[in-house]
N, C-alpha and C positions, 0 to 999 in steps of 0.2 A: 479207755474212756477218758475224754478230756475233762480235766477238773474245772469246776466253775470258778470264775474269778470275778472280783467286783472292785469298783472304785468308789470311794466316798462321793456322795452327791455334792454338787457345787454349793457354795455359800457366798454371800455377798461380802466381798473383800475390798481391797484397796489397790492402788497403783503400785508401781515400783519407783524408786528414786535413783538418780544417776549423779555422779560427780567425777570430774576429771581435772587433773592439774599437770602442767608441764613447766619445769624450770625451777623447782624448789627442792633443796636437799632433804627436806622433811615432808616430802609429798605424801607418804603413807600416813603420817600422823595427821596432816591437814585433811586428807581424805576421810580418815576416821571421824574427825570433828564434823566435817560436812555431812557425812552419812548420818551421824547422830542428830544433826539439825533436821534431817529429812526422814527421821524414824517413823513419822506419821504416815509415810507413803508405803510402808511395808514392814511387817514384823515377823515374817517367816524365816528369813535368812539374810545374811550380809556377807559381802566379799570384797576383796581388794586385789588388784593385780598391779605390779609395778615393774619398771624397767630401768636398767642402767645404760641403755643404749645398745646393748648386745643381747642380753637375756631377759626374759619376762618371768617374774615370780608370781605365785598365786596363793591366797589363803581365803577360803570361804567355808561357812558352816551354818547350820540352822541356828536361829536365835536372834535376839536383839543385838545391836551393834556393840554395846558394852559387855555382852555375854560372849560374843564371838571373838573379840580381839583383846589381847593383853599387851603389856609392854614388850614381852618377848616376841610375840607374833608380829607386832608392828616394827620392832627393831630388825627382824629378818626381812621385812619388806622395804626398808628404807632405801629409796632410789629417787632420782630427781623427777620422775614422771610416773603418774599412777592414775588408775580409774577405779571407781567403786560402785557398788550396787546394793540397795536394800530391796528385798523381794517379797512379793506375794504372787500366788500362782494365777496369772491371767490365762495362760494356756499351759497345761501340764500340771499334775498334782504336786503336792508339797513333798517331793522326793529330794534327797540330798544331791542326787545327780543333776538336778535342775538348778542348783544354786549358781548364781552368777557373781562375777564375770566368768564366762567360759574361757578356757585357755587351750589353744590348739597349737601343738608343737610339731615340727618336722613335716609340715604340709608343703604344697608346691611353691608357696611364696614365703616360707619362713614362719616364725611364730606370730600369733595374733591373739589378743584377748578381746572379748566383745561383751558389752552390757547393753541391755535392751529395755526400754519402757514403752509399752503399748501392746498391740495385739495384731497379728497377721491373719487376716480372714481367709487367705488361700494357703495357709501353711500345710493343712492336711493334704490338699491336692498336690502341692509341690513335693511333699515327703513321699507320697505314693509313687510319684514318677522316679524319684531317686532310688527308692527301695526296689522298684521293678528293674532298675538298671544295675542293681547289685550293691548300692550304697548301704553302709551300716550306720545306724544311729545309736548313740549311747545314752540319750536323754529322751524325755517326752515333752520337751519345750519347743515352741515354735521358733525360738532363737537359733536352734541348731540348723534349721533349714537355711538360715542366712550364711552360716559357715560353709555349708555344702555349695551354695550358689557362688560364694566368693572363690571357691577352689576350682570352679569349672573353666573359666577362660584360660587359654594358654598365654595371653598377653602379659608381658612383664610390667606394663605400666599400671601403677596402682590406681590412678584416677579412672582409667578406662575399665579396669576390673570392677571398681565400685559402681560405676554407672551401669555396667551390664547387670550386676547383682540387683541394684535398686530398681531396674526396669522390670524385674520379675515380682516385686513385692506389692501386695495390696493390703491396705489397712492402715493402722496407726503405728508409727515407730519413731522413737528418738533413739539413736544409736551412739555409743561411744566405742570406737575401735582403737586398740592400743597395739601398735607395731613397735619393734625395738627402738626406732628413732622418731616415730611420728604418732601423734594423737589425732584422731579424726572424729569429729562430731557431725551427725547427720540428723535432719528432721524431715519428716514426710511432707509431700506437697500441700497437704491440708493443714499442717501445723496443729494437729489435734491435741497433742501433748506439749506442755511447755518445755523449753530448753533455752538457757541463757548463757552469755559469756561474760566473764569478769577478769580483773587483773589485780594482783596483789601489789602492795607498795614496793615489794622487791622485784616486780616485773614478771612474775609467773602468771601465765594465762590459766584461767579456770573455766570449766563448763559445768553447769548444774541444772537439775530439773527446776529448782526454785531459787529465788534470790536470797531466801533465808540462809541457804548454805553458803552463799558468798559472804553474807554478813558474819557468819560464824568464823570464817577463816580470814577476815579482814580484807576481802577483795572488793574492789569497786565494780559495780555493774557497768558494763559497756553497752551491750545490746542483746537482743534475742538472736538465736540462730533462726534465720528466716525459713519459712516453709519452702521445701525443695532445695535446700542449701547444704553443701558439704563444707566444713571448715577444717583445714589442715593446720596443725600446730607442731612446729619442730624448732630446732635451734636457730633457724632463720626467721622465726616469728610466726605470724598468723596470715594465712591466705584463704581465699574463699572461691568456691565455684558452684554455680547452680547446675543441678543434674536434670532439670526439666526446663522447658521454655516458660517464659513469663505467663503466657496464656494458660498454661497447665497448672499454675498455682491458684488454688481455690481455698482460701482460709476457712477453716471449720473448727475453731477452737472449742474444746469441750467446756461447756458452760458449767458442768458439774464440778470442775476444778474450783470455780468461784463459789459455788454453793456449799461444798463440803470438803473436798480433798486437800486443797492447798492450805498452807499455814497462813493465818491472818497477817503475819508480818511480811509475807512475800508480795512482790509485785508480779502478777501473772497476766499475760496478754496485754501488758501496757498499763495496768492500774493496780492499786493496792487492794488486796483481798478483803481486808477489814472494812474499808470504806465502801466497797461494792456490797458487802453483806449488810452493812448499815442501811444503805439505800434500798436494798431489797426489803428490809424490815419496815422502812418508812412507806414503801409502796404497799406493803401488806396492811399497814394501819389505815391507809387511805381506802383500800379496797374493802376492808372488813372491820369497821369500827365496832366497838362493843363497850358497854359500861362495865367497869371492873375496878377492883381495888389495887391490883398489882400486876405488873408484867414480869413473868418468871421464865427465864430461859432453861431449856434442857441442856445441861453442859455437854461439851464445851463449845462446839461449833455454833450453837444457836445464840451464844452470848452477843455476837455482833449484830445479827438482825433484831434481837430483842432490844438492844440499845436504840436501834433505829425506830422500832415500833413505839417504844416508850416515849422517845423524844417527839415523834410526830403526833402521838395520841394525847400526850400530857398525863398519862397514867404512870405512877411511880415504878421505876425499875427496882425489883427486889430479888433476893436470892431465895430460891425454894429448896435447893439442894446443896449439900457439901459434897466435894469430890475427893477421891483418893488419887494421888498422882502415881501410884505404884501398880496400876492395872492398865492394860492396853485398851485401845479403842474397841468397843464391843462390835462395831460395824464390821471389823475385819477378822473377828474370831472364826475359827475353822468350822464350828457347828453350832446349832441352836442351844445345846446344853451349855457350852462354854460362853455363848453370848449372854444367856440369862444369868449365869453365874457372875460374869464380868460386871453386869449391871448392878447386881446386888452388892458386889464387893466395892464397886466404884462410887455409887451414889447413895447418899443418906439424906432423907428429907428433914428439913428444919421445921419441925411440927409447929412451934409457936409462931412461925412466920406465915403459915398457910392455913391454920385452923380457922374455920368460920369465914374465910375470905373468898371473894370472887377473883379468880385468877385467869389472866390471859397467859397461856403457856405457849411459848414460841419454840418450834422445832425447825431445824434447817431443812430436813427432808424426811419422808417416810417411805421406806423401801418395802420391807416385809410387813411392818407394823407390830411384830411380836415384842421387840424391846420397847418400843414406844408405849405399847399397851401396859407393860409392866411398870414403866415410869409413871404413867398416869394413875395406875392403880395404887401406887405408893402415896400419891398426893391425896387420893380419895380416903385411904386408910388414915391419913394424918388429919382429916377433917375439913378439907377444902369444901366450901359450900357450892361453888360453881367452877367448872373448868372449861375454858373456851380455847381450843387448840387452834393455833395459827401457824401454818407451815410456810416457810420462806422460799418455797419452790413449787413448781407445778406438780401435779400427780405423775408419778413415774409409771407409765403404762406399757412401755415397750422395752425389749431387751437391748443391751448394748453389746456390740461386737468389737469395740475399739479399745478395750482395756479396763472397763468397769465390769466386775465379775457378777453380772446378773444376766446371762444369756437366755435363761428360761423364763418366759413371761408368766408362767404359772406360779412363780415365786413372788411376784409383785402384787401387793395388796390392791393397788388401784387398777390392775389389768382387767379384772372382771367384776369390780364392785363400784357402785355409785358412791358419791360423797356421803350420802346419808347412811349407807350400809357401813362404810368405813367409820363414820362417827359412832355408830352403835357398837361396832366391834371394839373400838378403842375406849369406849366408855366415857365420852366427853359430852358436854352439853351443846356445844356447837363446834363446827370444823370448817375452816376455810383454807384452801391452798392459794398461794400467790399465782396469779395467772401467768402464762408464758409471756404475754405482752408486758406484764409488770416486771418480770425478770429481765426482759430485754431493755426496758426503760432504765434499769439500774446499772447497766454496763455501758462501756464506752462506745462500742461499735454497734452497727445495726444487725439485723437478723442474719444477713448474708455472711457475717464473719464468725458465726458460732455453730457448733454442732449441738442440736437440741433433740437428737433422735430419741433418747429415752423418754422425753416428754411428748414430742410431736409425731414420732414415727417416720420422720424425714431423714433418711440416711445419706450422708454426703458421699460415702464410698459404697456403691451398691453391693449387697450381699447376695450372690447369685447361687449359693448352695447352702445346704443346712449346716449350720455351725454348731459344733459341740466341743466345749473346752476339753472334755476327757476322752475324745476319740483317739488321740495319740497314746494315751495311757492304756486304753483297752487293746489297741493293736499291739502295743509292746508286751502286754500280759499274754496275749494269745501267742505271740512269737516265741515266748520263753516257756510256754505251757508244756 
């Protein structure tokens, strides 16, 4: 009789973060610093691969960047070229076999390491085809499908191999591939996830998910990797090639990067995240004015829109909470128990600053509503007389298939509830979400440049089959049952 197996249910988590550098003898150390700067993009695991031009070394493990790496492990990785990855499980559960970068030795084209940010919506279908043909998979990550695709063509030309591989991918992907002599950066034709290029004072080229990583290693921002572009970096410098025609490039930048994910210090999709969030707060104040004594942000991402709301409304900006810097972001904790615990450990209400006062509480987004409800409840217990919640993004009503880990609409509080029902559930006196139009007024480009699928239900990359983050895990468990 087959034993029953189970996989933990999905939870709302975060993206992954990438960094690559070519041409610095301390590449591993600089990659460590850059990954630490992007720790907010993933807290499940971290890894680095490096090369001396002949061999590729790897070290990856579960945990935060500072927990995974030591002086000893970094010393063992010291080579002039490296790539790194901080992870959360967009597809595939949090298994150690899924830690990136992946390193594949002795394949048809030599060694290669690969790091991926995004989500392939056709990974399950591709994997089934490979398995039916006899291929063996050792992870439950969609990224391993890319490795199998890369090994398929017999062509010795690297560029043609990559183009053949990319022609089979659907979804969101920023990729770093490390060959013994070459670093390759790739961004999907929609540019859903951010990826940028920099250069250090010593002339080393860098590639990162966010510009805050470039700042950490003293690199100057040069430009973004363009949608549909491959960038090759080797000892001859940097060269570029588009792998799709110009007409196939359809920008669909994830607007949730600006709402929550990216660091406020970063420039994402051509503009500073902090300033965008302030403008979202100002739009929110114009859409939903209210008489109050103080504007209070829910730390930490809501600080930026709260500043914009306070400035536009003329209501004083105040602190309602103190925060601990030693607890990770509750948004990306692996289950609800840990998320609730993280909130209690991280936030403490400043009672004398909220007691008896009418508060405009600004939140960047409300996904499930459970942690927000706890934070609001703490203000009530501290004696706030009125709480008016203002959310600096539209209601999240639709699943994301491109790298934000809420593929199940049943997990979204706004999916089947009205604003009034959400207001009652959260325990606030009034509730207003920023309209999608207000969000788009706050950003640089028009609606055609952004993916707003989780708010609008308009998916730039059609999802033609049922997507399930854990389908690869379930099939793997059955195979080994």
